[in-house]
N, C-alpha and C positions, 0 to 999 in steps of 0.2 A: 780178805777185805780190800776193796778198792781204796786207794789213798786219795787225798785231796788233789794231788798232781794227776792221778788217773781220771778223776772226775772232770778236771779242767781240759785234759787232753781229749777225752771223749766228747765233751761239749764242742770242742773245735772241730774234730774230724766228722762227727755225726751231723753237726750243723751244715758242714759243706756237702756231706752225702745227701742230706735232705734238700739242700739248695739246688744242686745239680739235677737231682731227680725231679724237682719242681720245674726247673728250666726245661727239661725234656718234655714234661707234660704240657708246658706252655707252647712249645713248637708243634706238639701233636694234640692240640687242644680239642676236646670233645664238644666244646661250646662254640668255637669259631672256625678254626682251620679245617678240621675233618668234616663238619657239616657243609662248609663252602665247597670243599673238594668233592664230597658226595653229590652236591647239587650240580656241579660241573660235569660229573659222570652221568647225570640224568636221573638221579635218585628221586623217588616220590617222597611226600611228606612223612609217610609211615616209615619208609626206609631211612630217612634222615633221623626220625625219632628213634630208630634202632640203635644209633650211635651211642647216645647217652644211656639208652636202656641197657645195652650190653655192658656198658661201663659200670652202671650201678649194680646190675646183676652179678658181675664178676667181683666187684668190690665188697659184696654183702654175703651172698650164699656160701661161698667157700670159706668164709671166716669161721663157721662152726667147726668143720673138720680141722681147720688150721689151729683153732684154739685147743682142740683135743691133742693134737700133735705137740703143741707147745708145752703142755704140762709134763710131757715125758722127756724133755730136753734139759739136761743140766746146763749146757751152753747152747744159746740159740744161734750164735754167729756162724759156725761151720755149716749148719743146715741152711741158713739164709744165703750164704755165698754160693751154694750149689743151686738151690731152686730158684733164686732171683734171676737167673739167666732166662727163665721163661717169661719174665715180665719186661726184660730189656731187649732181647734179640728181636721180638716181633716188630719193633719200631724200624729196625733195619730192613726187615721184610716188607713193611709198608712202603719204605722208600724205594725198594727194588720194584715193587708192583707199580708205583707211580711212574718210575722211569721207563719201564719196558711194556706195561700192559694197559695203562690208562687210556691211551689214544687209540690203539688198534682194537682193544677188547674192553670197552668201558664196563659192561655188565659183569664180566669175569673179574675185572679189577675191583669193582664194588663188593662183590661177594668175598673176595680174598681179604680185602681190607677189614670187613666185618668179622671175618674168621680170625684174623691175626689180632685185631683189637680184643676179641673175646678171650683168646689165650692170655694176652698180656694182662688184662683186667682181672681174670680169674686167678692168675698167679699173685696179683697184688692183693686181692681179697684173701686168699689162703695164707699168705705170708703176713698180712696186716696184724693180727693178734700176736704172732711170734715176734715180729719186729717191735711192736709197741711194748710188749713185755720186756724185751731186751733193753729198750730205752728206759723203762722203769727201773732196771737194775743198774745201768751204766751212767745215767744222769741223776744228779742229786734231786730228791723230791722237791725241794724248795725252788728249783729252777725248771720245773716242767714247762710252765707257760713260756718262759723266756726262751727255752730251747726250741719249742715249736715255732715261736715268733721269729727267731733268728733264721732257722732253716727255711721256713716258708717266705720270710721277708727278703732274705738275700736272693733266694730263687726268683722272687718276683722282680727284684731290681735288675737282675741279669736278664729276666724275661722282657723287660722294657726295651733293652738293647736288642734282644732277639726279635721282638715284634717289628722294630724298625728295619731290621735286616730282612725279615720275612716280607714286609711291605715292599722293600726294594726288589726282592726276588719275584713277587707276584706282578709287579709293574714292569719289570725289565725282561724276564725270561718267558718263553712260550710255555703254554700248557702242554704237558703236566710236569715238565722239568722244573717249573717254579715251585710247585708243591713238593716235589721229590727232594729239592735242596733243603726245605724245612724239615722233612722227616729224617734226612741224613744227619742234620744237626741235632735232632732229638736223640738219635741213637748214639751220637758222639757224647752228648751230655750224660746219657745213661752210663757209658763206659767210664767217665771221670767219676761219677757218683759211686760206681762199684769199687774203685780204688780207695776212696775215702772210707767206705763202709768196711772194707777189709782191714783197716787199721784200728778198728775199735778194740778197746781192752775190756774183756768181760771175765768175771769170776764164775766159778761153778755155782749153780743154784740147786734147789731141792726139787726132786721129782715128786709130783703130786699124784696121790692115789685117790681118784674120785670115781665112784661107781654110779651106775645109772645112765640112762640115755639122755638125749637132748631135752625132751619134754620134762623129764624128771628134774633135770638140773635147772631148767627155767622156772619150773613151779617152785622149787626150793628158794631160788633167788627172790622172786616176787613176794613170797610169803614172809621171808626174813627182812626184805628191804622194799616196802611199798613205795618209798620215795624214788627208788630206781625205776619202778614200773611206771610212775607218772612221767619221769623223764623219757622213757622209751615211747610212751604214747605221744608226747609233744614232738619227739623226733620223727615219728611216723607221719604226722601232719606236715612237718617241715620237709620231709623227704618227698612226699607226694606233691608238695608245692613247687618243686624244681621244674615241673613240666614246662612252665612258661619260658624259663631261661633257655631251654633247649631250642626254642624257635625264634629267639630275638634276631639272629643273623638272617635267616630266611625271610622273616617278616619284613624287616627293613629293606632287604633286597627287592622284595615284591612290591612294597608300597611306594618306594621312592626311587627305584632304578639307579642306585648308587654304584660307582665302580668298585671292583674287588678290593682295591687298595684301602678303601674306607673300612673294610672289615679288619684289616691289620691295625688300623688306628683305634678301633673299638677294642681289639685285644690288648693294645698298649694301655688304653684307659683302664681296662680291667686289671692289668698287672700293676699300674701305678697306684691304683686304689688299694690293692692287696699289699703292695710294698710299704706304703706309708702307714697303713693301719696295723700291720703285723707287729710293729715295734711298740705300738700302744696297747694292743690286746694282751701281749704276754705279761708285762709288768702289772697291768690292771688285774688280770686273772690271778697272778701269784699274790697280789696284795689283798684283793677284795673277793676273790673266788671266781671260778670259771663259769658258774651259772650266769653271772652278769655279762660275760663276754658272749655266751651263746645267745642270751636274750637281745643284746644289741645286734647280733647277726640275724636273728629273726625279724627285727624291726627293719634292718637294711634290705632284706629280700621283699618285704612288703612295699617299701618305697621304690624298689627296682621295678616290681610289678606295676605300680602306679604310673610311673614314667613311660613304661613300654606300652601301657594301655592307652594313654592320653597324649602320646608324643605327636605334635602337629608337623614335625619335620625330622629329618634324620639326625640333626644335631642334638635333639633331645634324648636320643638313644645313648649319647655319651653319659648322661646321668643314669640311665638304666644300667649300663655296663659298670659305671662307677659304684653304684650301690651294690651291684652283684659282686664286685670285687671285695667290698666291705663284708658281705655275707660269707664269701669263700674263706677269707682270712680268719674271720671270727670262728667259723665252724672248724677250720683246720687247727687253729690254736686252742680254742676253748672246748670244742667238741672232743678232741683227743685227750686233752689234759683232764677234763672232768671225769672221764672214764677211769683214769688212774686214781683220781680222788675218791670216787664211788667204791672202788674195789679194795677189799682186804688183801694184803700182800700175797697170802697163800691161795687166793681165788681170783687172782687177776685174769688168768687165762679165761675163766668163765664169763666174767663181766665184759672183757674185751671182745670175746666171740659174739655174745648176744647183742652187746652194744653196737658193734659193726653191722651185725645182721639187720637190726631194726632201724639203724641210721641209713642203710643203703637199699635194702631189698624193696621196700615200697616204691622207691624211685625208679625201679625197673619198669613198673607198669605206667608210671606218669608220662614219660615221652611218647609211649605207644598210644596211650589214651589221648595225649595232646595231639598226636598226628591225626587220629581219627576225628577229633573235635575240629581241628583245623580244616580237614576236608569237608566236613559237614556244615560248620558254622563260621569258619574263618578264624584268624589268629586272635582277634579280639576276645572270643569266647574262651580260648585257652588262657589268655592273661587274666580274665575274670575268675575262672575256676582256680587258677594259681593264687590269686589275691585272697580268695575266701579260705582256701586250705592253709595258707601261711598265717592268716589271721587266727585261725583256730590254734595252730601250733604256738603262735606268740602268747596268747592268753592262757593256754594250758601251762606253758612253761612259767609264766609270770605268777599265776595263782596256785598251781598245783605242785610245783617242785621246790623243795628247800635246798639251800646250798649244802652239798654233801660234807663239807669240811665241819659242819656242826655235829657230825656223827662220829662215833668212836672208830669207824673203820678207815678214817683218813690216816694214811701212813705218814708219820713225821719223818 
């Protein structure tokens, strides 16, 4: 059994692992820097939409086989330390592509970046249930929300500094060396994250013997826990509603002809919003339940869509990115913690796998659909569709889902 000292130690090192991992994803953001880099390489709207689409596909679809692997592991950490290299090394590869191929061979560079991003995000999706189940073992259940808040919040605070540094790189250095420096820093942050992850103290767990395929396991869950089914439906709408956020950057660049340094300021706004709100969401979820946190996140993305849709100047997009940051932090904190609340301890792998799948897989189609809508009708139509989808998700969550802590399967 882990001691109180072990729980405290794990909270410290795993929060820093999460924080540096979040910092790396800020330098290699699929919302700001990667779409901007792709635009500078001559990417079309659909190709730009592929960036978040590949990310969401990778984060979701491999979660199901990852969950099945997780149930067979008495200790998650040794497996994580081996396979996590596949989600970390591609960022170093992207930096090398930007350094040596972006200028002479832009189309090849774009293809390689999408390929490397696909590898990294697929590894993240596969390891997601395994890592989250390990967190459920090494962090005390009463501190789930605070843990996700600290990891994401500290990462966002560091990302604020990172965005200022990235803004300096973009303004000072020539293309594409300016972007390469951002991606090199992303790979460095991934390396520091790995060191903290390796320090985790984990005890042996039980190997779960669960028979039946994916559909059988899903059917069993929704029959036994219809409240979880309603939560998944709400998350599908909210996942589809992310299509608008994928085009904030290219939309404002097209509408207002702003300099590239403005994008770094948007990214900083996104991270400031995340950082400040994270430390509120965690204690709120631990005290009042994580459904409330996810609900506030759904409201935030609605407001973000509204400001992007009706912004009369580029300055109003700071509000759109600010509310988007509130959404990201709420989903990162509440969306992860609520899955642990839903799941009985002996079936966490199953809930985490299906929860990750339904939270991310629909979002794979959203940016591709958004890119087609942008080509046919303009970015305004993309933002309108996002607004409607997110409204459905908000109201389904509000009226259709009960706080899972009211049920017996909440692990004290």
